[in-house]
C-alpha positions in Angstrom: -34.1 -12.0 3.1 -33.5 -9.2 5.7 -31.3 -6.2 5.1 -28.2 -7.4 7.0 -28.2 -10.7 5.1 -28.4 -8.8 1.9 -25.4 -6.7 2.9 -23.4 -9.8 3.7 -24.4 -11.6 0.6 -21.3 -12.9 -1.4 -18.9 -12.2 1.5 -16.8 -15.0 3.1 -16.5 -15.4 6.8 -13.5 -13.1 7.3 -14.9 -10.4 5.1 -18.2 -10.5 7.0 -16.4 -10.2 10.3 -14.6 -7.1 9.1 -17.9 -5.6 7.9 -19.8 -6.3 11.2 -17.2 -5.5 13.8 -18.6 -2.6 15.9 -16.1 -1.2 18.3 -12.4 -0.9 18.8 -9.6 -0.6 16.3 -8.9 -3.5 14.0 -6.4 -4.2 11.2 -7.6 -6.1 8.1 -4.6 -7.8 6.6 -5.9 -8.0 3.0 -3.9 -10.1 0.6 -3.8 -9.3 -3.1 -7.1 -9.9 -4.8 -8.9 -10.6 -1.5 -11.8 -8.2 -2.0 -10.8 -5.4 0.4 -12.6 -2.7 -1.6 -15.8 -4.8 -1.3 -15.2 -5.1 2.5 -14.7 -1.3 2.9 -17.8 -0.5 0.9 -20.0 -3.0 2.6 -18.8 -1.8 6.0 -19.9 1.7 5.3 -23.2 0.4 4.0 -23.6 -1.6 7.3 -22.8 1.4 9.4 -25.4 3.6 7.7 -28.2 1.1 7.0 -27.9 -1.2 10.0 -26.2 0.9 12.7 -28.0 4.2 11.7 -24.7 6.0 11.6 -24.9 9.6 10.3 -23.0 9.6 7.0 -21.2 12.8 8.1 -19.6 10.8 11.0 -17.8 8.5 8.6 -14.3 9.3 7.3 -12.9 7.0 4.5 -9.3 7.4 3.4 -8.2 6.0 0.1 -4.7 5.9 -1.6 -5.8 7.4 -4.9 -8.5 9.8 -6.1 -9.6 7.1 -8.5 -10.2 4.6 -5.7 -12.2 7.3 -3.8 -14.4 7.9 -6.9 -15.0 4.2 -7.4 -16.0 3.7 -3.8 -18.5 6.6 -3.9 -20.0 5.2 -7.1 -20.5 1.8 -5.5 -22.0 3.4 -2.3 -24.5 5.5 -4.3 -26.2 2.3 -5.4 -26.3 0.8 -1.9 -27.2 3.6 0.6 -30.1 6.1 0.8 -30.2 8.9 -1.7 -27.9 11.9 -1.0 -26.1 10.0 1.8 -22.9 9.7 -0.1 -22.6 13.5 -0.4 -22.2 13.8 3.4 -19.5 11.2 3.6 -15.9 12.4 3.8 -14.1 10.0 1.4 -10.9 10.9 -0.3 -7.1 10.7 -0.2 -5.2 12.0 2.9 -4.3 15.1 0.9 -7.9 15.7 -0.4 -9.3 15.3 3.1 -6.7 17.6 4.6 -7.4 20.2 2.0 -11.1 20.1 2.9 -10.2 20.5 6.6 -7.9 23.4 6.1 -10.3 25.3 3.8 -12.4 25.7 6.9 -9.9 25.7 9.8 -6.6 27.1 8.6 -7.2 30.5 10.2 -6.7 28.7 13.5 -3.2 27.7 12.6 -0.2 29.8 13.7 3.2 28.4 12.8 6.0 30.5 14.2 4.1 33.7 13.6 3.1 32.7 10.1 -0.6 32.6 9.3 -2.6 31.6 6.2 -6.1 32.3 5.1 -8.7 29.9 3.7 -8.3 31.1 0.1 -4.7 29.7 0.1 -3.4 28.2 -3.2 -1.6 24.9 -3.5 1.7 25.0 -5.4 2.6 22.1 -7.6 6.1 20.7 -7.8 7.2 23.1 -10.4 5.9 26.2 -8.6 7.3 25.2 -5.3 10.7 24.6 -7.0 10.6 28.1 -8.4 9.9 29.5 -4.8 12.8 27.3 -3.6 15.2 28.8 -6.2 14.1 32.3 -5.1 14.9 31.2 -1.5 18.4 30.1 -2.4 19.0 33.5 -4.1 17.9 35.4 -1.1 20.2 33.3 1.1 23.0 33.8 -1.5 23.5 30.0 -1.7 25.0 28.3 -4.8 22.5 26.1 -6.6 25.4 23.8 -7.6 26.0 23.0 -4.0 22.4 23.2 -2.8 20.7 21.6 -5.8 17.1 22.9 -5.8 15.5 19.5 -6.6 17.6 17.7 -4.0 16.7 20.3 -1.4 13.0 20.1 -2.4 13.2 16.3 -1.9 14.8 16.7 1.5 12.2 19.2 2.7 9.4 16.9 1.4 10.9 14.0 3.4 11.1 16.2 6.6 7.4 17.1 6.2 6.5 13.4 5.7 8.3 12.7 9.0 6.1 15.3 10.7 9.0 17.7 11.1 8.3 21.4 10.5 11.0 24.0 10.4 10.9 24.5 14.2 11.1 20.7 15.0 13.9 20.2 12.4 15.9 23.1 13.9 16.2 21.1 17.1 17.6 18.0 15.4 20.5 19.6 13.5 23.7 17.5 13.6 26.0 19.1 11.0 26.7 22.2 8.9 24.6 21.0 5.9 21.6 20.5 8.1 22.1 23.9 9.5 21.9 25.4 6.0 19.0 23.1 5.2 17.2 24.5 8.3 17.7 28.1 7.1 16.5 27.2 3.6 13.4 25.4 5.0 12.5 28.3 7.3 12.9 30.9 4.5 11.0 28.7 2.0 8.0 28.5 4.3 8.1 32.3 4.7 8.0 32.7 1.0 5.1 30.2 0.7 3.3 32.2 3.4 4.0 35.5 1.5 2.1 33.9 -1.4 -0.6 32.5 0.9 0.4 29.1 -0.6 0.9 25.6 0.6 2.9 22.9 -1.2 1.5 19.4 -1.4 3.2 18.1 1.8 2.0 21.1 3.8 -1.6 19.8 3.5 -0.7 16.9 5.7 1.8 18.8 8.0 -0.5 21.8 8.6 -3.5 19.6 9.5 -1.3 17.8 12.0 0.0 21.0 13.5 -3.5 22.4 13.6 -4.6 19.5 15.9 -1.5 19.7 18.0 -1.9 23.4 18.7 -5.7 23.7 18.9 -7.3 21.2 21.3 -10.8 22.6 20.7 -10.5 22.0 16.9 -9.1 18.5 17.5 -11.9 17.7 19.9 -14.6 18.7 17.4 -13.3 16.4 14.6 -12.6 13.6 17.1 -16.2 13.7 18.1 -17.5 14.2 14.6 -15.7 11.2 12.9 -16.9 8.3 15.0 -16.1 5.8 12.2 -12.7 6.0 10.4 -11.6 3.6 7.6 -8.2 3.7 6.0 -7.3 1.8 2.9 -3.7 0.9 1.9 -2.6 1.5 5.4 0.9 0.0 4.7 1.5 3.1 2.5 1.0 5.7 5.3 3.9 7.9 6.3 4.7 9.2 9.8 2.7 12.5 9.4 -0.4 10.6 8.2 -0.1 8.1 11.1 0.3 10.9 13.7 -2.7 12.7 12.1 -4.9 9.6 12.5 -3.8 9.3 16.1 -4.9 12.9 16.7 -8.3 12.2 15.2 -8.8 8.9 17.1 -7.8 10.1 20.5 -9.6 12.7 22.6 -7.3 15.6 23.7 -8.2 15.0 27.3 -7.7 11.2 27.3 -4.9 8.8 26.7 -4.4 6.5 23.8 -6.6 3.9 25.4 -9.5 5.9 24.1 -8.9 3.9 20.9 -10.6 0.9 22.5 -14.0 2.5 22.1 -13.4 3.8 18.6 -14.7 2.4 15.3 -11.4 2.3 13.3 -10.7 0.0 10.4 -7.2 -0.1 8.9 -6.9 -2.2 5.7 -3.5 -3.0 4.3 -1.0 -5.6 3.3 2.7 -5.3 4.4 3.6 -7.6 1.6 2.5 -4.9 -0.9 4.4 -2.0 0.7 6.5 -0.7 -2.2 6.7 3.1 -1.7 9.4 3.7 0.9 11.0 6.2 -1.5 7.9 8.3 -1.1 8.2 8.2 2.7 5.8 5.3 3.3 6.7 3.2 6.3 5.4 -0.4 6.5 6.6 -0.6 10.1 3.7 1.6 11.2 1.4 -1.3 10.2 3.7 -3.8 12.0 3.7 -1.6 15.1 -0.1 -1.0 15.2 -0.8 -3.9 17.5 2.2 -3.0 19.6 1.2 0.6 20.0 -2.4 -0.2 20.7 -2.8 -3.7 22.2 -6.5 -3.6 21.8 -6.2 -3.7 18.0 -7.8 -6.9 16.5 -6.4 -8.7 13.5 -8.5 -10.1 10.6 -6.8 -11.8 7.7 -8.3 -11.8 4.2 -6.5 -14.7 2.6 -8.9 -16.0 -0.1 -7.8 -14.7 -3.5 -10.5 -14.1 -6.1 -8.1 -13.1 -8.9 -5.4 -15.6 -9.8 -5.1 -19.3 -10.5 -3.3 -21.6 -8.1 0.2 -21.7 -9.7 0.5 -17.9 -9.6 -0.6 -17.8 -6.0 1.8 -20.7 -5.0 4.7 -18.9 -6.5 3.7 -15.6 -4.9 3.4 -17.2 -1.5 6.7 -19.0 -1.8 8.6 -15.8 -2.8 7.2 -13.5 -0.1 7.7 -16.0 2.7 11.4 -15.2 2.5 10.8 -11.8 3.9 11.3 -11.4 7.7 9.5 -8.1 8.2 5.9 -9.2 7.7 2.8 -10.6 9.4 2.4 -14.2 8.3 -0.4 -14.9 5.8 -1.0 -17.1 2.8 -3.1 -16.5 -0.3 -5.6 -19.2 -0.8 -7.0 -19.9 -4.3 -10.6 -19.8 -5.4 -10.0 -20.0 -9.2 -8.7 -23.5 -9.3 -5.7 -24.9 -11.2 -4.3 -23.2 -14.2 -1.3 -23.1 -16.6 2.2 -23.3 -15.2 4.3 -20.2 -15.2 6.5 -20.0 -18.3 10.0 -18.9 -17.5 11.9 -17.9 -20.7 15.7 -17.4 -20.8 16.7 -15.1 -23.7 20.2 -14.7 -25.1 19.7 -10.9 -24.9 17.1 -8.1 -24.5 16.2 -8.3 -28.2 15.4 -12.0 -28.1 13.5 -11.3 -24.8 11.4 -8.7 -26.6 10.9 -10.9 -29.6 9.7 -13.8 -27.4 7.2 -11.5 -25.7 5.9 -10.2 -29.1 5.6 -13.7 -30.5 3.6 -14.9 -27.4 1.3 -11.9 -27.7 0.7 -12.7 -31.3 -0.1 -16.3 -30.3 -2.5 -15.1 -27.6 -4.2 -12.7 -30.2 -4.5 -15.6 -32.6 -6.6 -17.3 -30.0 -8.9 -14.3 -29.9 -7.5 -12.8 -26.7 -8.0 -9.1 -26.4 -4.8 -7.1 -26.3 -6.2 -5.0 -23.5 -6.0 -8.2 -21.3 -2.2 -8.3 -21.7 0.4 -6.4 -19.7 4.2 -6.2 -19.9 5.8 -5.2 -16.6 9.4 -4.1 -16.0 11.5 -2.8 -13.1 12.7 0.4 -14.8 11.4 2.6 -17.6 14.6 2.2 -19.7 13.7 -1.5 -20.2 10.7 -0.6 -22.4 12.8 0.5 -25.4 13.6 -3.0 -26.8 10.0 -4.2 -26.1 8.5 -1.1 -27.8 10.6 -1.7 -30.9 9.7 -5.4 -31.1 6.0 -4.6 -30.7 6.3 -1.9 -33.4 8.0 -4.4 -35.8 5.4 -6.9 -35.0 2.6 -4.4 -35.6 1.2 -4.9 -32.1 -0.5 -1.8 -30.7 0.6 -0.8 -27.2 0.1 2.0 -24.6 2.3 3.1 -21.8 1.1 3.6 -18.2 3.0 5.6 -15.6 5.5 6.9 -18.1 6.0 8.3 -21.5 7.3 6.5 -24.7 11.0 5.9 -24.6 11.6 8.3 -27.6 9.2 10.9 -26.1 11.1 11.2 -22.8 12.5 14.6 -22.2 16.2 13.7 -22.2 15.8 11.4 -25.3 14.0 14.1 -27.2 16.7 16.6 -26.3 19.6 14.4 -27.6 17.7 13.3 -30.7 16.9 17.0 -31.4 20.6 17.8 -31.2 21.2 15.0 -33.7 18.5 16.3 -36.0 20.0 19.8 -35.9 23.4 18.4 -36.7 21.9 16.4 -39.6 19.7 19.3 -40.9 20.6 22.8 -39.6 17.3 24.1 -41.1 15.3 22.1 -38.5 14.1 25.1 -36.4 12.0 23.0 -34.0 15.1 21.0 -33.0 17.1 24.3 -32.6 14.4 25.8 -30.3 14.4 22.7 -28.2 18.1 22.5 -27.6 19.4 26.1 -27.7 18.9 26.5 -24.0 19.2 22.8 -22.9 21.3 22.7 -20.8 20.7 26.3 -19.7 22.8 28.8 -21.5 21.0 32.0 -20.6 19.3 32.2 -24.0 15.8 33.1 -23.0 12.4 33.5 -24.9 13.1 37.2 -25.7 16.3 36.3 -27.5 14.7 33.4 -29.4 11.9 35.8 -30.4 14.6 38.1 -31.9 16.1 35.2 -33.7 12.7 34.2 -35.2 12.0 37.8 -36.3 15.5 38.0 -38.0 14.9 34.6 -39.7 11.5 35.8 -41.0 13.1 39.0 -42.3 15.9 37.2 -44.0 13.8 34.2 -45.1 16.4 31.9 -43.6 16.6 29.2 -41.0 16.9 30.1 -37.3 20.4 28.6 -37.3 21.5 31.0 -40.1 19.8 33.9 -38.3 21.9 33.2 -35.2 25.1 34.0 -37.0 23.7 37.1 -38.5 22.5 38.4 -35.1 26.1 37.9 -33.8 27.4 40.0 -36.6 24.9 42.8 -36.1 25.4 43.1 -32.3 22.7 44.6 -30.2 22.5 41.8 -27.8 24.0 41.7 -24.3 27.6 40.4 -23.9 26.5 37.3 -21.9 23.9 36.3 -24.6 26.4 37.0 -27.4 28.9 34.7 -25.7 26.3 32.0 -25.1 25.1 32.1 -28.7 28.7 32.1 -30.1 29.5 29.1 -27.9 26.4 27.2 -29.0 27.1 27.8 -32.8 30.7 26.8 -32.3 29.7 23.5 -30.7 27.0 22.7 -33.4 29.4 23.6 -36.2 32.0 21.3 -34.7 29.5 18.4 -34.3 28.3 18.9 -37.9 31.9 18.3 -39.1 32.3 15.3 -36.8 29.1 13.7 -38.1 30.8 13.1 -41.4 33.8 11.4 -39.7 32.7 9.4 -36.6 30.2 6.6 -36.3 26.8 7.3 -34.7 27.6 5.9 -31.2 30.6 8.2 -31.0 28.6 11.1 -32.3 26.0 10.6 -29.5 28.8 10.6 -26.9 30.2 13.8 -28.5 26.8 15.4 -28.2 26.5 14.5 -24.6 30.0 15.7 -23.9 30.5 18.9 -26.0 27.0 20.4 -25.3 27.5 20.0 -21.6 24.3 18.0 -21.4 25.7 15.0 -19.5 27.7 17.1 -17.0 24.6 19.2 -16.3 22.5 16.1 -15.7 25.1 14.5 -13.4 25.3 17.7 -11.4 21.5 17.8 -10.9 19.4 16.2 -8.2 20.5 12.6 -7.8 17.0 11.2 -7.4 15.7 12.7 -10.6 19.0 12.3 -12.6 19.4 8.6 -12.0 16.4 7.6 -14.1 17.2 10.1 -16.8 20.8 8.9 -17.0 19.6 5.3 -17.4 17.5 6.5 -20.4 20.5 8.2 -22.0 22.6 5.2 -21.6 19.8 3.2 -23.2 20.0 5.6 -26.2 23.7 4.8 -26.4 22.7 1.1 -26.5 20.3 1.9 -29.4 23.1 3.7 -31.3 25.6 0.9 -30.7 23.2 -1.7 -31.8 22.3 0.3 -34.9 26.0 0.6 -35.7 26.6 -3.1 -35.3 23.5 -4.4 -37.1 22.5 -1.8 -39.8 23.8 -1.9 -43.4 23.4 1.9 -43.7 25.3 3.3 -40.7 24.8 7.0 -41.4 23.2 9.5 -39.1 20.3 10.0 -41.5 19.5 6.3 -41.3 19.6 6.3 -37.5 17.3 9.3 -37.3 14.9 7.6 -39.8 14.8 4.5 -37.6 13.8 6.6 -34.6 11.3 8.6 -36.6 9.7 5.4 -38.0 9.2 4.1 -34.5 7.6 7.4 -33.4 5.3 7.6 -36.4 4.0 4.0 -36.0 3.3 4.6 -32.3 1.5 7.8 -33.0 -1.0 5.9 -35.1 -2.3 4.1 -32.0 -5.5 5.3 -30.5 -5.1 5.2 -26.7 -8.7 4.0 -26.3 -8.3 1.2 -28.8 -7.2 -2.4 -28.2 -3.6 -2.4 -27.1 -1.0 -4.2 -24.9 -0.2 -2.2 -21.7 3.4 -1.5 -20.9 4.2 -0.3 -17.4 6.6 -0.3 -14.5 5.7 -2.6 -11.6 5.2 0.4 -9.3 2.6 1.7 -11.8 0.8 -1.7 -11.9 -0.2 -1.5 -8.2 -3.9 -1.9 -8.0 -4.3 -3.2 -11.5 -4.9 -6.8 -12.8 -4.6 -8.5 -16.2 -5.4 -12.0 -17.4 -2.0 -12.3 -19.0 1.2 -10.7 -17.6 4.8 -10.7 -18.8 7.3 -9.9 -16.1 10.6 -9.0 -17.7 14.3 -8.5 -16.7 14.6 -11.0 -13.8 18.3 -10.5 -13.5 20.7 -9.6 -10.7 21.2 -5.8 -10.7 17.9 -5.2 -12.5 15.4 -7.1 -10.4 16.5 -7.1 -7.6 17.8 -3.6 -8.3 21.6 -3.1 -7.8 20.9 -0.8 -4.8 19.6 -3.8 -2.9 22.7 -5.9 -3.5 25.3 -3.7 -1.7 26.7 -3.8 1.8 25.0 -0.6 3.0 23.0 -0.7 6.3 19.8 -0.4 4.3 20.5 -3.2 1.8 18.5 -5.8 3.7 15.5 -3.5 3.8 15.9 -2.7 0.2 16.1 -6.3 -0.8 12.9 -7.1 1.1 11.2 -4.2 -0.7 12.4 -5.6 -4.0 10.8 -8.9 -3.0 7.5 -7.2 -2.1 7.7 -5.5 -5.5 8.0 -8.9 -7.1 5.0 -10.2 -5.1 3.0 -7.3 -6.4 4.0 -8.0 -9.9 3.2 -11.7 -9.7 -0.2 -11.1 -8.2 -1.2 -8.8 -11.1 -1.7 -11.9 -13.2 -5.1 -13.7 -13.3 -4.7 -16.6 -15.8 -1.1 -16.8 -17.1 2.2 -15.4 -16.0 5.4 -15.3 -18.1 8.8 -14.6 -16.5 11.7 -13.5 -18.7 15.4 -12.8 -18.3 18.4 -12.3 -20.6 21.7 -14.1 -20.4 23.3 -10.9 -21.9 21.9 -7.4 -21.8 23.2 -4.3 -23.5 24.3 -1.8 -21.0 26.4 1.4 -21.5 26.6 0.6 -25.2 28.2 -2.8 -24.6 26.7 -6.3 -24.1 27.3 -7.7 -20.7 26.7 -11.1 -19.1 23.7 -11.1 -16.7 23.0 -13.5 -13.8 19.5 -14.8 -13.4 17.7 -13.1 -10.4 18.1 -14.8 -7.0 14.3 -14.6 -6.8 13.9 -17.4 -9.4 15.4 -19.8 -6.8 12.7 -18.9 -4.4 10.0 -20.2 -6.8 8.8 -23.8 -6.5 9.8 -25.6 -9.7 6.6 -27.7 -9.7 4.8 -24.6 -11.0 7.4 -23.5 -13.6 8.1 -24.6 -17.1 10.9 -23.1 -19.2 12.7 -22.9 -22.5 16.2 -21.9 -23.5 16.0 -18.9 -25.8 19.0 -19.8 -27.9 17.4 -23.1 -29.0 13.8 -22.0 -29.4 12.7 -22.5 -33.0 9.2 -21.1 -32.3 9.0 -18.6 -29.5 5.8 -20.2 -28.3 7.9 -23.3 -27.4 6.0 -25.6 -29.7 7.7 -28.8 -30.3 10.1 -28.3 -27.4 9.9 -30.3 -24.2 9.5 -28.3 -21.0 12.5 -28.3 -18.5 12.3 -31.3 -16.2 11.4 -30.4 -12.7 13.7 -33.0 -11.1 16.5 -32.1 -8.8 19.0 -33.7 -11.3 17.8 -31.5 -14.1 16.7 -28.3 -12.4 15.6 -25.4 -14.5 17.4 -23.0 -12.2 20.4 -25.1 -11.1 21.6 -25.5 -14.7 21.5 -21.8 -15.2 23.1 -21.1 -11.9 26.0 -23.4 -12.6 26.6 -21.7 -16.0 26.2 -18.3 -14.3 28.9 -19.1 -11.8 31.2 -20.2 -14.6 30.6 -17.1 -16.7 31.0 -14.9 -13.7 34.5 -16.4 -13.2 35.3 -15.7 -16.8 33.9 -12.2 -16.8 35.2 -10.6 -13.6 34.0 -7.0 -13.0 36.3 -4.4 -14.4 37.9 -2.3 -11.7 38.2 1.4 -12.4 41.6 2.3 -13.8 41.4 5.8 -12.5 39.7 7.7 -9.7 38.3 11.2 -9.4 41.1 13.7 -9.3 43.7 11.6 -11.1 45.9 13.3 -13.6 45.8 11.5 -16.9 47.2 11.8 -20.4 45.6 11.2 -23.9 47.7 10.9 -27.0 45.6 13.5 -28.9 44.3 15.8 -26.1 47.2 15.9 -23.8 47.0 16.3 -20.0 43.7 16.4 -18.1 42.1 15.5 -14.8 39.3 13.0 -14.0 36.1 14.8 -13.0 33.8 11.8 -12.7 33.4 8.2 -13.7 30.4 6.1 -14.5 29.4 2.8 -16.2 28.7 -0.8 -15.5 30.6 -3.5 -13.7 32.3 -4.5 -17.0 32.9 -1.1 -18.7 33.9 2.2 -17.2 33.7 5.7 -18.8 35.5 8.8 -17.5 34.6 12.5 -17.8 38.0 14.3 -18.3 38.7 18.0 -18.2 41.8 18.6 -20.4 44.2 21.5 -19.8 44.1 22.8 -23.4 41.2 24.1 -25.6 39.7 20.6 -25.9 37.8 21.1 -22.6 35.7 18.2 -21.2 35.5 14.8 -22.9 33.8 11.5 -22.3 36.3 8.7 -22.8 36.9 5.0 -22.0 39.9 4.1 -19.9 41.7 2.3 -22.8 42.8 5.6 -24.4 44.1 7.1 -21.1 47.3 6.8 -19.1 47.9 7.7 -15.5 50.3 10.6 -14.8 49.7 11.2 -11.1 47.1 10.7 -8.4 
């Protein structure tokens, strides 16, 4: 067997073609589970072993550092010793960092220069610099929210727009201010000889744009370029590749003589919110007509029913290059579609099925539960805890360990037990009240001297004085709020107490006023905590605050017993599941407004694109499963502290019924479905059509609740008097209002039932 035959061993015809192609750019359209990593690895081996390419002339770009490490590990076993050390393999950011460590002295951006010992600021550090920038420009952080501005600057950099380029595109006053902030922010980074994460890409591009000699050197050095996950590239990355692939003295036709391999799958493009642009893949053949196309369609991961459903769903997207996953694993079990009465029954079904799988000696590490948003994990976590099933979270933290949940629970703990010093230290400056570490240190010193709790020491410090007037006012306000909530905890039920905490502490208003992109997920989690409190109040015999806190503490303690390296079910969002695979997958929450997400269901100009991205996300989720896929949805789901009717996802209609079997949750005696006939797959008795008919009927009977009031309305409450609507939020069937009252009652969070309109 000769060496080339050995390199091609185990590859199918299309994979072998991608490995052996010598010149010209080509796009490998690699379907899920089609062996693209194997293709990339073997192509590099072929270039070095067969074509005698210098390893230093090969540039390999991966999407993650983990993928880069895995590729290097594979290559070390297949190519001559020490060759892998000379390869440039890494993420775009890693490669650009390596480039700039050598060449950044050549870069001059509007008179700003950096040296090669630059530091890279993480998100927190760059945010701190941005806040300093706003202070220098005397701009109000409530108007120019630091996190929102940080996100906008990041988006500009991912579109290859530096401060100078952006200043030429200004269309309104806000963009004018944003341009000033951007410019000053870069100056401050320069003062610190620092780059933020996005600068690594932007500066590398600007380096090549401004220095033809440098660009020529790297163009001639990297004769072979390979890019994985090409569908996830942004405009800056795309432009950077073009700079590397084209000689500064020649036109774009120079691509025809280049060894360039782009591997990607438009059907798996799910990161538009990060700036990824799948259209760059679509346009590759238009921009460069010489680009060849190779399709990898044989799937080596999943059984036929899973692939057929995936193919059927994704075929409904218009923005794609046609391909079809072809099975190699043979037939397998049909996909189970379970309809639950609510999210609790959904979670119980999942837990029971996991127990059934475990009883058949399936390892828990082979099981994953996927969901669209992190807030969905709460009911599933609680069911697994009750079922004594070990689990681990990927791409997120436990529900009760999330920052905003720990904050609100800490308030409740302090209200329940004012001696809880840990809870006090967590919440005393959340939201920010100007009570800093030095003040807290004084409180701790006072408490130690007195032998009292921190909360008691706060009152004594106020009596003694010695603190600044602003700090005194902040502490006094905090103590007043906690004292009020302590009294209320003996009067109001737990759900109302949670709402009072959100309202009286200012936590909810502060969160609503923060960066929209970050706040949205945190607000979802807080509303999920309201669901927990409401469910506790409805179902628990002991309805006290102490019992509620004990329930939460029990969940936390059981979870902490789990060793992350031990056998456990994996819980993760679909976005986090990209690149992973599991023999058994539960895909949850297939309901309108959840999956597809509500943002994709509106009338905005982007809604069509958003819906197609949701469908790509579903395609990714389906193709994570190897042997068996479970789909679940709930007829009712608790949102905003109230159960609401849910319509099954429109995506279910796009799945061929011949590959589905289903059970109605309300009639399931055994969650495994034992003893129950599967739903008939005939047109007269369709699994989905029955549900759709009932959905339409229920939708008629549960019309969305229109807001009674709008922002700015003057309203009256029988106890609190006159006030004005500051904001409203809630679901389609229940609205809540944030009201600022004229008297001493301040801001309150109320439903519309207790309010009357005075004037608009």
